[in-house]
N, C-alpha and C positions, 0 to 999 in steps of 0.2 A: 504493500499500500506505500503511495506517495504522500509525503507531507502536505499539508494543508496551511492556510492562513488560518490562525487560530490555535492551531498545536504548539506543544510546548516541542524545543529540540529534543531529539533523542540524544542521550549521554554517550560522549565518546572521548577519546583522547588523542589529541595532536602531537606530534613533535613539532618545535620550533627551534631556531637558533637562539642563542643568549650569548653573551660576553664570555660566559664560562663553558660554552658548548651546546651540545644538544640538550633539550629538556622537554618534560611534557606539559601539556596544558589541556585542561578539561573544557569540555562545551560549559559547563556550569562557571568554572573559573571565567570563562571568556565572556559571559554573557550577564552574570548575576549583577541587578542594578545598573545596566547599560543599554543603551540602543546600538546595536551591532549592525552592519552592513557586512554580509558574508558572502563573496562571489566564490564560484568554483569554475576552474578551467580544465579542458582534458588533460593538459600537460603543461609544464613549464617548457619556454622556449620553443613550443610549436607555433607555426606562423601566426594566426589571429591572436593567441593569447600573448604572445610576445610582443607583437607590432601593436595592438591595438586594445586588447581586453585591459591587462594590466596597466599601460601607460595612461589608459583614460582615468583610471581611479588614482593613479598618482597624480594626474594633474587636475583632479578634480576634489581631492582630500580635502582642502580646506573650505569648499563650499558645502561639502558632505557635513563637514564639520560644525560648519555654521548653521546648519538645519538640525543641530541637535545629536547627531550621530557622534557616539564615543570612540567606537573602534571601529576600523575598516580593515577586514581579513579577507586573504586570498587562500584557498585551498585547491590542491591539486593531488591526485594520486602519484605523486612523486616522494623519494626519499627527502629528509631533511637537509642534507648536504645539497640537493640539486634546487630545492627551494631557496636556501641560503645564497646560493650562487647567482640565480635568478634575480632575487631581489636586489643583490647588490649590482648586476650588471643591467637592471632596471631603474636604478636609481630610487629604489622604494623607499630608502631610507628608514625614517619612524613612522611615515604615513600610513603604512600599509604592513600589518603583522601576516607573514607567509607561515602557511600552515600546513604540514605533511600529513597527508591521511595515506600513508603507505601501503595500508592492506585495503584500501578502501572501505574500512567498517564504516566511517561516516557517512557516505555518499549511499552504501547500502541500508544503512538505518534509514536514512532519508526516502529511499525508494528511487534514489535519481542516479543510479549507476547507469553506466554507458558501456556495451559491449563494443569494445575496439580491437577483438582479436582479429577481425579482417585487415586490420591495418598493421598487426604486429605489436599491437600497444596493450594488449590484455584487457582487463577491467578497469576502467577509468569513471571518472565522475561526468555528468552531463554539464554542458555551460549554463549557469544560471546565476542568480544574485537574490539574496533575500534580506529582509529588515527583520532584526527580533529585538523585543525591548523585553528585558528581563528573562530573554530565553524563550518568548513566545512568539511565533512568527505573525509578523504583522503586514508583511508583504513579500508576494513570492513570484519570481518573473523566470521562468524556464523557457530555454531556447527549444525551438524545433530543431530537427537536426541539420547540420551545417549552418545555422544561421546565426547571426550576432546582430541583435535589434533591441531585444527587452532585458537583457542583462548588462547593458551598456551602463557606465556611471553616469551618462548624460540620462539616459532613461531612468535610472535609480534616483537621481537627482530631482528630476521632474516629477516623480511619484511621492516623495516625501511632503 
């Protein structure tokens, strides 16, 4: 079953890079008492994700935060080292928290996994963006296969 607006985000643990190395962060830790924009990409460094999706959120981070967003996070089914390198290469800095969902546990729990085995990429996450307030989904924007419209930073910003 796919997550819906009004649902509480399922509990999961991500890996993220800190100054001391890889660390865990749970969905509860990420969202407790906060408004969070969480967007998912099929893979770090993949064409649309690298050229458009992450850069859009980097460039609109201040505008999103001005609308009350506390945290902007990006997740992908990649390991923490790839996500860290991608964040550095994309100049995400402190604006975007990069979260590794290495085994696709989170996207599976959301019902938003993507079978990319035909592309040699295994199970990934669909391209989507959601807004959660204190862990409850208040907006959900899931792309149709191959599209990049409703999960953009611009669309999320307009919907806030």
